[in-house]
Structures are given as structure tokens and as C-alpha cells.
ZABA-948167 format. One record per residue (C-alpha): residue number from 0; residue in three letters; x, y, z. Coordinates in steps of 0.2 Angstrom, whole numbers, plus 5000, padded with zeros to 4 digits. Example, Ala and Ser with C-alpha at 12.3 -4.5 7.8 and 13.67 -1.06 7.14 Angstrom:
! residues 2
{0; 'ala'; {5062; 4978; 5039}};
{1; 'ser'; {5068; 4995; 5036}};
This chain:
! residues 417
{0; 'met'; {5766; 5220; 5814}};
{1; 'arg'; {5773; 5203; 5816}};
{2; 'ile'; {5764; 5187; 5810}};
{3; 'phe'; {5767; 5171; 5820}};
{4; 'lys'; {5760; 5154; 5814}};
{5; 'phe'; {5759; 5139; 5825}};
{6; 'gly'; {5755; 5122; 5818}};
{7; 'gly'; {5746; 5107; 5825}};
{8; 'ala'; {5761; 5100; 5833}};
{9; 'ser'; {5764; 5116; 5843}};
{10; 'val'; {5747; 5114; 5852}};
{11; 'lys'; {5744; 5095; 5853}};
{12; 'asp'; {5742; 5095; 5872}};
{13; 'ala'; {5741; 5106; 5887}};
{14; 'ala'; {5760; 5107; 5889}};
{15; 'ser'; {5762; 5112; 5871}};
{16; 'val'; {5748; 5126; 5874}};
{17; 'lys'; {5758; 5132; 5889}};
{18; 'asn'; {5774; 5132; 5878}};
{19; 'val'; {5765; 5143; 5865}};
{20; 'ala'; {5760; 5155; 5878}};
{21; 'asn'; {5778; 5156; 5884}};
{22; 'val'; {5785; 5159; 5867}};
{23; 'ile'; {5773; 5173; 5864}};
{24; 'gln'; {5777; 5181; 5881}};
{25; 'gln'; {5796; 5180; 5878}};
{26; 'glu'; {5794; 5186; 5860}};
{27; 'gly'; {5783; 5201; 5865}};
{28; 'thr'; {5764; 5203; 5862}};
{29; 'lys'; {5762; 5220; 5855}};
{30; 'asn'; {5759; 5222; 5836}};
{31; 'thr'; {5758; 5203; 5834}};
{32; 'leu'; {5745; 5192; 5825}};
{33; 'val'; {5745; 5174; 5829}};
{34; 'val'; {5739; 5161; 5816}};
{35; 'ile'; {5735; 5144; 5824}};
{36; 'ser'; {5731; 5127; 5816}};
{37; 'ala'; {5719; 5113; 5823}};
{38; 'met'; {5727; 5104; 5838}};
{39; 'gly'; {5738; 5089; 5835}};
{40; 'lys'; {5730; 5077; 5822}};
{41; 'met'; {5713; 5085; 5824}};
{42; 'thr'; {5711; 5089; 5805}};
{43; 'asn'; {5712; 5070; 5802}};
{44; 'ala'; {5700; 5067; 5816}};
{45; 'phe'; {5687; 5079; 5808}};
{46; 'glu'; {5690; 5070; 5791}};
{47; 'glu'; {5685; 5054; 5800}};
{48; 'val'; {5669; 5063; 5806}};
{49; 'ile'; {5665; 5068; 5788}};
{50; 'glu'; {5668; 5050; 5782}};
{51; 'ala'; {5657; 5044; 5795}};
{52; 'tyr'; {5644; 5057; 5791}};
{53; 'tyr'; {5643; 5051; 5773}};
{54; 'his'; {5646; 5032; 5775}};
{55; 'lys'; {5647; 5026; 5793}};
{56; 'lys'; {5633; 5034; 5802}};
{57; 'glu'; {5634; 5021; 5816}};
{58; 'val'; {5651; 5027; 5821}};
{59; 'leu'; {5648; 5046; 5819}};
{60; 'ser'; {5644; 5048; 5838}};
{61; 'glu'; {5660; 5039; 5843}};
{62; 'lys'; {5670; 5050; 5832}};
{63; 'leu'; {5663; 5066; 5839}};
{64; 'thr'; {5665; 5060; 5856}};
{65; 'phe'; {5683; 5057; 5853}};
{66; 'ile'; {5686; 5074; 5847}};
{67; 'glu'; {5676; 5082; 5862}};
{68; 'glu'; {5686; 5072; 5875}};
{69; 'tyr'; {5702; 5076; 5867}};
{70; 'his'; {5699; 5095; 5868}};
{71; 'lys'; {5691; 5094; 5885}};
{72; 'asn'; {5706; 5084; 5892}};
{73; 'ile'; {5718; 5098; 5887}};
{74; 'met'; {5706; 5111; 5894}};
{75; 'asn'; {5705; 5101; 5911}};
{76; 'ser'; {5724; 5104; 5913}};
{77; 'leu'; {5723; 5122; 5908}};
{78; 'phe'; {5707; 5129; 5916}};
{79; 'glu'; {5696; 5128; 5931}};
{80; 'lys'; {5679; 5120; 5928}};
{81; 'glu'; {5670; 5136; 5930}};
{82; 'asp'; {5680; 5146; 5917}};
{83; 'ala'; {5670; 5153; 5903}};
{84; 'val'; {5680; 5144; 5890}};
{85; 'tyr'; {5670; 5128; 5893}};
{86; 'gln'; {5654; 5137; 5888}};
{87; 'glu'; {5662; 5144; 5872}};
{88; 'ile'; {5668; 5126; 5867}};
{89; 'asp'; {5651; 5119; 5871}};
{90; 'ile'; {5643; 5132; 5860}};
{91; 'leu'; {5655; 5127; 5845}};
{92; 'phe'; {5651; 5108; 5848}};
{93; 'gly'; {5633; 5113; 5848}};
{94; 'glu'; {5635; 5122; 5831}};
{95; 'leu'; {5644; 5107; 5824}};
{96; 'gly'; {5630; 5096; 5830}};
{97; 'trp'; {5617; 5107; 5823}};
{98; 'phe'; {5625; 5107; 5805}};
{99; 'leu'; {5626; 5088; 5805}};
{100; 'ala'; {5608; 5087; 5810}};
{101; 'arg'; {5601; 5100; 5798}};
{102; 'asn'; {5612; 5100; 5783}};
{103; 'thr'; {5603; 5095; 5767}};
{104; 'ser'; {5617; 5099; 5754}};
{105; 'gln'; {5624; 5084; 5744}};
{106; 'arg'; {5640; 5094; 5739}};
{107; 'phe'; {5654; 5085; 5747}};
{108; 'asn'; {5667; 5099; 5746}};
{109; 'tyr'; {5655; 5112; 5754}};
{110; 'val'; {5651; 5100; 5768}};
{111; 'tyr'; {5669; 5096; 5771}};
{112; 'asp'; {5673; 5114; 5774}};
{113; 'gln'; {5658; 5117; 5785}};
{114; 'ile'; {5664; 5103; 5797}};
{115; 'ile'; {5683; 5104; 5795}};
{116; 'cys'; {5683; 5122; 5801}};
{117; 'phe'; {5679; 5117; 5819}};
{118; 'gly'; {5697; 5111; 5822}};
{119; 'glu'; {5704; 5128; 5820}};
{120; 'leu'; {5690; 5137; 5829}};
{121; 'leu'; {5692; 5125; 5844}};
{122; 'ser'; {5711; 5127; 5845}};
{123; 'thr'; {5711; 5146; 5844}};
{124; 'lys'; {5697; 5148; 5857}};
{125; 'ile'; {5707; 5137; 5869}};
{126; 'val'; {5724; 5146; 5866}};
{127; 'ser'; {5716; 5163; 5867}};
{128; 'ala'; {5707; 5159; 5883}};
{129; 'tyr'; {5723; 5152; 5891}};
{130; 'leu'; {5733; 5167; 5885}};
{131; 'ser'; {5720; 5178; 5894}};
{132; 'lys'; {5722; 5168; 5910}};
{133; 'met'; {5740; 5170; 5910}};
{134; 'gly'; {5738; 5189; 5908}};
{135; 'leu'; {5741; 5191; 5890}};
{136; 'glu'; {5727; 5201; 5884}};
{137; 'asn'; {5722; 5197; 5866}};
{138; 'asn'; {5709; 5198; 5853}};
{139; 'trp'; {5701; 5182; 5846}};
{140; 'leu'; {5697; 5185; 5827}};
{141; 'asp'; {5686; 5174; 5817}};
{142; 'val'; {5696; 5173; 5801}};
{143; 'arg'; {5681; 5170; 5790}};
{144; 'asn'; {5676; 5188; 5793}};
{145; 'tyr'; {5693; 5194; 5787}};
{146; 'ile'; {5699; 5183; 5773}};
{147; 'lys'; {5686; 5183; 5759}};
{148; 'thr'; {5687; 5170; 5744}};
{149; 'asp'; {5676; 5163; 5730}};
{150; 'ser'; {5666; 5148; 5733}};
{151; 'ser'; {5679; 5135; 5727}};
{152; 'tyr'; {5677; 5124; 5743}};
{153; 'arg'; {5692; 5115; 5749}};
{154; 'asp'; {5704; 5126; 5737}};
{155; 'ala'; {5696; 5143; 5738}};
{156; 'lys'; {5704; 5158; 5729}};
{157; 'val'; {5707; 5174; 5739}};
{158; 'asn'; {5698; 5190; 5734}};
{159; 'trp'; {5713; 5201; 5738}};
{160; 'glu'; {5705; 5218; 5736}};
{161; 'leu'; {5690; 5214; 5748}};
{162; 'thr'; {5702; 5205; 5760}};
{163; 'gln'; {5714; 5219; 5760}};
{164; 'gly'; {5701; 5232; 5764}};
{165; 'ile'; {5693; 5222; 5778}};
{166; 'ile'; {5710; 5218; 5786}};
{167; 'thr'; {5717; 5235; 5785}};
{168; 'lys'; {5701; 5242; 5793}};
{169; 'lys'; {5697; 5230; 5806}};
{170; 'val'; {5713; 5223; 5813}};
{171; 'asp'; {5720; 5232; 5828}};
{172; 'lys'; {5738; 5232; 5824}};
{173; 'asn'; {5743; 5238; 5842}};
{174; 'lys'; {5737; 5222; 5851}};
{175; 'leu'; {5740; 5204; 5851}};
{176; 'asn'; {5727; 5195; 5839}};
{177; 'ile'; {5724; 5177; 5838}};
{178; 'thr'; {5716; 5169; 5823}};
{179; 'gln'; {5714; 5153; 5813}};
{180; 'gly'; {5724; 5146; 5799}};
{181; 'phe'; {5717; 5137; 5784}};
{182; 'leu'; {5700; 5145; 5785}};
{183; 'ala'; {5691; 5159; 5775}};
{184; 'gly'; {5674; 5164; 5771}};
{185; 'asn'; {5664; 5168; 5755}};
{186; 'asp'; {5651; 5181; 5751}};
{187; 'thr'; {5637; 5170; 5757}};
{188; 'glu'; {5645; 5169; 5775}};
{189; 'asn'; {5649; 5150; 5772}};
{190; 'thr'; {5666; 5143; 5777}};
{191; 'thr'; {5679; 5140; 5764}};
{192; 'thr'; {5696; 5133; 5766}};
{193; 'leu'; {5713; 5137; 5757}};
{194; 'gly'; {5719; 5120; 5754}};
{195; 'arg'; {5727; 5107; 5765}};
{196; 'glu'; {5742; 5114; 5775}};
{197; 'gly'; {5735; 5132; 5771}};
{198; 'ser'; {5739; 5139; 5788}};
{199; 'asp'; {5756; 5145; 5781}};
{200; 'tyr'; {5746; 5154; 5767}};
{201; 'thr'; {5735; 5162; 5780}};
{202; 'ala'; {5750; 5170; 5788}};
{203; 'gly'; {5756; 5176; 5771}};
{204; 'ile'; {5739; 5184; 5767}};
{205; 'phe'; {5739; 5194; 5784}};
{206; 'ala'; {5757; 5199; 5782}};
{207; 'tyr'; {5754; 5206; 5764}};
{208; 'cys'; {5738; 5215; 5770}};
{209; 'leu'; {5746; 5222; 5785}};
{210; 'asp'; {5763; 5226; 5778}};
{211; 'ala'; {5771; 5216; 5791}};
{212; 'glu'; {5789; 5217; 5796}};
{213; 'ser'; {5791; 5198; 5796}};
{214; 'val'; {5782; 5181; 5796}};
{215; 'thr'; {5788; 5167; 5808}};
{216; 'ile'; {5783; 5149; 5806}};
{217; 'trp'; {5786; 5140; 5823}};
{218; 'lys'; {5789; 5122; 5820}};
{219; 'asp'; {5796; 5107; 5830}};
{220; 'val'; {5812; 5107; 5819}};
{221; 'glu'; {5826; 5120; 5821}};
{222; 'gly'; {5822; 5128; 5804}};
{223; 'val'; {5823; 5123; 5786}};
{224; 'leu'; {5834; 5108; 5784}};
{225; 'asn'; {5842; 5102; 5768}};
{226; 'ala'; {5833; 5085; 5769}};
{227; 'asp'; {5819; 5077; 5778}};
{228; 'pro'; {5827; 5069; 5794}};
{229; 'arg'; {5815; 5055; 5793}};
{230; 'val'; {5822; 5049; 5777}};
{231; 'phe'; {5841; 5055; 5778}};
{232; 'ser'; {5851; 5052; 5793}};
{233; 'asp'; {5863; 5067; 5790}};
{234; 'thr'; {5854; 5084; 5788}};
{235; 'thr'; {5860; 5102; 5789}};
{236; 'leu'; {5851; 5118; 5794}};
{237; 'leu'; {5849; 5130; 5780}};
{238; 'glu'; {5853; 5147; 5788}};
{239; 'gln'; {5846; 5158; 5774}};
{240; 'ile'; {5837; 5155; 5758}};
{241; 'ser'; {5831; 5166; 5744}};
{242; 'tyr'; {5812; 5168; 5739}};
{243; 'glu'; {5817; 5160; 5723}};
{244; 'glu'; {5825; 5145; 5731}};
{245; 'ala'; {5811; 5143; 5743}};
{246; 'ile'; {5799; 5143; 5728}};
{247; 'glu'; {5809; 5130; 5719}};
{248; 'met'; {5810; 5119; 5734}};
{249; 'ala'; {5791; 5121; 5737}};
{250; 'phe'; {5787; 5117; 5719}};
{251; 'tyr'; {5797; 5101; 5720}};
{252; 'gly'; {5788; 5096; 5736}};
{253; 'ala'; {5797; 5102; 5751}};
{254; 'ser'; {5785; 5101; 5766}};
{255; 'val'; {5792; 5115; 5777}};
{256; 'ile'; {5785; 5130; 5767}};
{257; 'his'; {5768; 5129; 5759}};
{258; 'pro'; {5770; 5133; 5740}};
{259; 'lys'; {5757; 5148; 5740}};
{260; 'thr'; {5765; 5156; 5755}};
{261; 'ile'; {5780; 5164; 5747}};
{262; 'gln'; {5772; 5174; 5733}};
{263; 'pro'; {5763; 5187; 5744}};
{264; 'leu'; {5778; 5189; 5755}};
{265; 'gln'; {5790; 5191; 5740}};
{266; 'asn'; {5778; 5204; 5732}};
{267; 'lys'; {5782; 5215; 5747}};
{268; 'glu'; {5799; 5209; 5752}};
{269; 'ile'; {5793; 5202; 5769}};
{270; 'pro'; {5806; 5190; 5777}};
{271; 'leu'; {5800; 5173; 5782}};
{272; 'leu'; {5808; 5165; 5797}};
{273; 'val'; {5806; 5147; 5802}};
{274; 'arg'; {5811; 5144; 5820}};
{275; 'ser'; {5809; 5131; 5833}};
{276; 'phe'; {5796; 5133; 5847}};
{277; 'glu'; {5806; 5120; 5857}};
{278; 'asp'; {5822; 5131; 5858}};
{279; 'ile'; {5818; 5150; 5854}};
{280; 'ser'; {5836; 5155; 5857}};
{281; 'lys'; {5840; 5148; 5840}};
{282; 'ala'; {5839; 5160; 5825}};
{283; 'gly'; {5832; 5146; 5813}};
{284; 'thr'; {5831; 5150; 5794}};
{285; 'lys'; {5827; 5166; 5786}};
{286; 'val'; {5819; 5167; 5768}};
{287; 'ser'; {5822; 5184; 5760}};
{288; 'arg'; {5826; 5192; 5743}};
{289; 'gly'; {5841; 5189; 5733}};
{290; 'val'; {5852; 5180; 5746}};
{291; 'gln'; {5863; 5165; 5743}};
{292; 'leu'; {5859; 5148; 5750}};
{293; 'lys'; {5869; 5147; 5766}};
{294; 'pro'; {5877; 5135; 5767}};
{295; 'phe'; {5878; 5131; 5749}};
{296; 'ile'; {5875; 5112; 5749}};
{297; 'pro'; {5864; 5099; 5740}};
{298; 'cys'; {5846; 5099; 5746}};
{299; 'phe'; {5835; 5084; 5745}};
{300; 'ile'; {5816; 5082; 5742}};
{301; 'val'; {5808; 5065; 5742}};
{302; 'lys'; {5790; 5061; 5736}};
{303; 'lys'; {5786; 5044; 5740}};
{304; 'asp'; {5773; 5031; 5733}};
{305; 'gln'; {5772; 5039; 5716}};
{306; 'val'; {5767; 5031; 5699}};
{307; 'leu'; {5778; 5032; 5684}};
{308; 'val'; {5768; 5031; 5668}};
{309; 'ser'; {5775; 5030; 5650}};
{310; 'ile'; {5762; 5033; 5637}};
{311; 'ser'; {5764; 5031; 5618}};
{312; 'ala'; {5752; 5030; 5603}};
{313; 'asn'; {5746; 5013; 5598}};
{314; 'asp'; {5752; 5016; 5580}};
{315; 'phe'; {5769; 5022; 5585}};
{316; 'ser'; {5766; 5039; 5578}};
{317; 'phe'; {5774; 5054; 5586}};
{318; 'met'; {5768; 5061; 5603}};
{319; 'val'; {5764; 5078; 5597}};
{320; 'glu'; {5755; 5093; 5605}};
{321; 'asn'; {5737; 5087; 5603}};
{322; 'asn'; {5741; 5070; 5611}};
{323; 'ile'; {5750; 5078; 5625}};
{324; 'ser'; {5737; 5091; 5628}};
{325; 'tyr'; {5723; 5078; 5629}};
{326; 'ile'; {5734; 5068; 5641}};
{327; 'phe'; {5736; 5083; 5652}};
{328; 'gln'; {5718; 5087; 5652}};
{329; 'lys'; {5714; 5069; 5658}};
{330; 'leu'; {5728; 5070; 5672}};
{331; 'his'; {5720; 5086; 5678}};
{332; 'glu'; {5702; 5078; 5678}};
{333; 'tyr'; {5708; 5064; 5688}};
{334; 'gln'; {5718; 5075; 5700}};
{335; 'leu'; {5735; 5066; 5696}};
{336; 'lys'; {5748; 5079; 5701}};
{337; 'val'; {5762; 5079; 5689}};
{338; 'asn'; {5779; 5080; 5697}};
{339; 'leu'; {5791; 5075; 5683}};
{340; 'ile'; {5789; 5076; 5664}};
{341; 'gln'; {5800; 5068; 5650}};
{342; 'asn'; {5796; 5065; 5632}};
{343; 'ser'; {5804; 5058; 5617}};
{344; 'ala'; {5797; 5057; 5599}};
{345; 'ile'; {5786; 5042; 5602}};
{346; 'ser'; {5783; 5041; 5621}};
{347; 'phe'; {5778; 5053; 5635}};
{348; 'ser'; {5783; 5049; 5653}};
{349; 'val'; {5776; 5057; 5669}};
{350; 'cys'; {5779; 5054; 5687}};
{351; 'val'; {5762; 5057; 5696}};
{352; 'asp'; {5755; 5058; 5714}};
{353; 'asn'; {5740; 5047; 5716}};
{354; 'lys'; {5734; 5053; 5733}};
{355; 'phe'; {5716; 5053; 5727}};
{356; 'asn'; {5717; 5035; 5721}};
{357; 'lys'; {5711; 5040; 5704}};
{358; 'phe'; {5725; 5032; 5693}};
{359; 'asp'; {5716; 5016; 5689}};
{360; 'ala'; {5701; 5026; 5682}};
{361; 'phe'; {5713; 5037; 5672}};
{362; 'tyr'; {5722; 5021; 5665}};
{363; 'asn'; {5705; 5013; 5661}};
{364; 'glu'; {5700; 5028; 5651}};
{365; 'leu'; {5716; 5030; 5641}};
{366; 'lys'; {5721; 5012; 5638}};
{367; 'ser'; {5711; 5010; 5622}};
{368; 'gln'; {5718; 5025; 5614}};
{369; 'phe'; {5737; 5023; 5620}};
{370; 'lys'; {5749; 5010; 5625}};
{371; 'ile'; {5752; 5013; 5643}};
{372; 'asp'; {5765; 5006; 5655}};
{373; 'phe'; {5766; 5010; 5673}};
{374; 'gln'; {5775; 5006; 5689}};
{375; 'lys'; {5767; 5010; 5706}};
{376; 'gly'; {5776; 5013; 5722}};
{377; 'val'; {5791; 5022; 5716}};
{378; 'asn'; {5799; 5036; 5725}};
{379; 'leu'; {5804; 5053; 5717}};
{380; 'tyr'; {5820; 5061; 5723}};
{381; 'thr'; {5824; 5079; 5718}};
{382; 'val'; {5841; 5086; 5722}};
{383; 'arg'; {5844; 5104; 5721}};
{384; 'his'; {5863; 5109; 5718}};
{385; 'phe'; {5867; 5091; 5716}};
{386; 'thr'; {5885; 5084; 5715}};
{387; 'asp'; {5891; 5067; 5707}};
{388; 'glu'; {5892; 5060; 5725}};
{389; 'thr'; {5875; 5065; 5730}};
{390; 'leu'; {5868; 5057; 5714}};
{391; 'glu'; {5877; 5041; 5717}};
{392; 'ser'; {5870; 5040; 5734}};
{393; 'ile'; {5852; 5041; 5727}};
{394; 'his'; {5856; 5028; 5714}};
{395; 'lys'; {5862; 5016; 5728}};
{396; 'lys'; {5844; 5016; 5736}};
{397; 'gly'; {5837; 5005; 5722}};
{398; 'thr'; {5834; 5003; 5703}};
{399; 'ser'; {5834; 5020; 5694}};
{400; 'leu'; {5819; 5020; 5682}};
{401; 'leu'; {5821; 5038; 5675}};
{402; 'thr'; {5833; 5052; 5677}};
{403; 'gln'; {5832; 5070; 5672}};
{404; 'ile'; {5845; 5083; 5675}};
{405; 'asn'; {5846; 5102; 5672}};
{406; 'lys'; {5859; 5115; 5678}};
{407; 'glu'; {5853; 5116; 5696}};
{408; 'thr'; {5841; 5101; 5698}};
{409; 'ala'; {5842; 5082; 5696}};
{410; 'gln'; {5827; 5071; 5698}};
{411; 'leu'; {5827; 5052; 5699}};
{412; 'val'; {5813; 5040; 5700}};
{413; 'ile'; {5819; 5025; 5710}};
{414; 'lys'; {5811; 5008; 5714}};
{415; 'glu'; {5818; 5005; 5731}};
{416; 'lys'; {5825; 4989; 5736}};
């Protein structure tokens, strides 16, 4: 078995869907399972539906119409009006409307998962139907019946034993299978999700359970680069990376590979390929066991708009285990992801991601117990396999507020000019 994963950018319009079909046809359709994300920016569009459902009912219909027209416009360029896929898509929109009208639950995370899933369901129905139209016979699988999780909505944990049994028994390995990324199901037949950007993880789960020969993530870049081309003008393709290096890069925030994806692949030594759906003649990047980074060059990871926080005791006493443990508990409660830690005898510094906008509440709770200094809007640069020259180039970007260096990795918090 081979596992392919196509993200939203690869199915953002009709031409993109045609290209995915071309990639699959040229790569071969047998013994292949394809994981597909929501089209384009549709996950964001469904999040706007959820926001309207809770807080702006007056624009809910408008948000839903935008999504329906987006998908229908793509379909109109791929199908004839009488094709059966139109009815299948109408049924999905009917199910969404039914949920919005009948739901009585106040649990936001539960409601989020029941709505957000339609992005992947719609995209895979359309791609599956187009493949069939092009003569590429395939099985459309509802992933919620295959990957089983607990009920931790929006960040569900996989029940590996149950999932393994279902996938081994029910997936026809000899055919082309099309399914959704990001989604799963619990024991009450409700939709759960694996965390944002979880489609890569879906591919890893299927690969593990099917003992796949490889996983290929198809992207709009030629492979894994040593830096984000949106931030750095000079980037280099990494031809090969070890699992360990990929895990390190994911831990520090590299966006090409989802952090949870590597582990199931490493456990069975299944290679991960990152290739370009725009030029399939290129080999891309291969992630596998025990290989040297090739080429061996510095790799840059940037996390923007961070908050640098320095915390010390009001009485200038030592910052010892009980203080630090309490602070970490509060960081967890307020969903402030810690990306860097540095402590001295009387102070404790962290660089955190405030994507849930809960830092102010965290600060207000702790300010009576600790002296807290902070700086918002800073950028965290992580450099793997750094050199003096690369560190100097980062220092030139602005004022260095904190630097931490170990054998292989340097981290710099920069307030940019």
C-alpha cells in the first residue's frame, strides 16, 4: 500500500482537482489510499460559519451560501448538471442544515467538530466523483468509520487497537481508496477531529495500520526546504532527513510536517516523501531512519508574534520547583504553548504562543503573586545546525532579547526593526 495526502491548496479549484487526478493517474492507482483535506481555505470558511452560528446569526445564511457556491462553481467546471455528484453534495448540505437547526448542545468543541467535518466530506465526494468520471475507479471511504478516537473533541486521541482492527479488516488494499484527512469518529458515532492540520496525521495512521510501503505528502513546494521562503529569500531543498531530525524540526515549529505524523511512521520504519504536485518529475524530500541531513546546512524555523515573559518572585526568592510547577500549570490552563524556556536563580523566562488570546487573563491571574515583565509581538528564530554566520544574520533582523544555544540548536527571541 501507498498512502497519498493532498492538502487544501492541491484541490482549491477545478484546475487543481484535474491536476490531482493527473498525479494519481501517472503515479498509479492500485494499492493506494488517498487522504484529502478541505478545499482551499474552506476550513477557515467553516470556522466563520461556527462563529456566526454562535454570535452572528444574522450572517449565518450568507456564510453558508458562500461555501455552497464555492463548491458548486468548482463542480460546474468538472461535471454535467445531471451527474449524480450534485445530489450527493446537496445531501451533505442538507445534513449540515439539519444539524444547525436541530442541535441543542452548548459544548463548543463538540459543535465545532460536527460542523467543520463537512469541508473534508465535500472535497472528497467531489474528487472521488471526478476520478470516477475520468475512468479511475475508486472507493470513497468515510474516515469516521475507520479511525476511532476518544471524545476529546478538536484534539481526539486515537484508539489504536480498535482503529487497527477496523482498517485491517475493511480497507480493500488492492483498489484506489479516497478518504478524508483530519476527521475521525468516537464510540457514539459523533465526529471528532485530530487537531488542526491533522490530515498528515491521518495519512500516518493509515500507513501504520496498513503496513504501507510509503507515505507521500503532495504540496505546492518541491519538498522540505531549510527555511520558509516567505521569510527567507535564499532557501535550499533538503533531499533527505532522518525521522529524528524531522521530529526536532516539527517540535520547534516547522510547518511542512505535522508533529504527530512522524511517530507512527518511525515505529514501522515507513518512509515519508514530500513532493510537489506541480512537478511530479522531482523526487522531493525523503524522511527515513538513520540518514544524514542532505545537504548538511543550517535550517531555520520562525514563529512570529510570540510573547516573551519573564517571571520572578515578589520577594526576590529563588524560582524553585513549586513556583515553576505552578506557572506551568497556569500556562497549560490558558493554552499558552511554550516554545522556549530559560531560568536563573530568581527569574524564569518563557516565549509563548498566544494564538488563543489568553495571555492577558494569564497575566491578570499571576500578577499579584509574581513580578511579571513581558513583551508582545516578538519573533522566535530557531536555527538547527547553526553557524556563527547564520546567527549573525538573525541578530541583524532586530534587537535580540534572549538567546539560548545548545550543541545543535540556537534559539533567538528578536524584536524586529
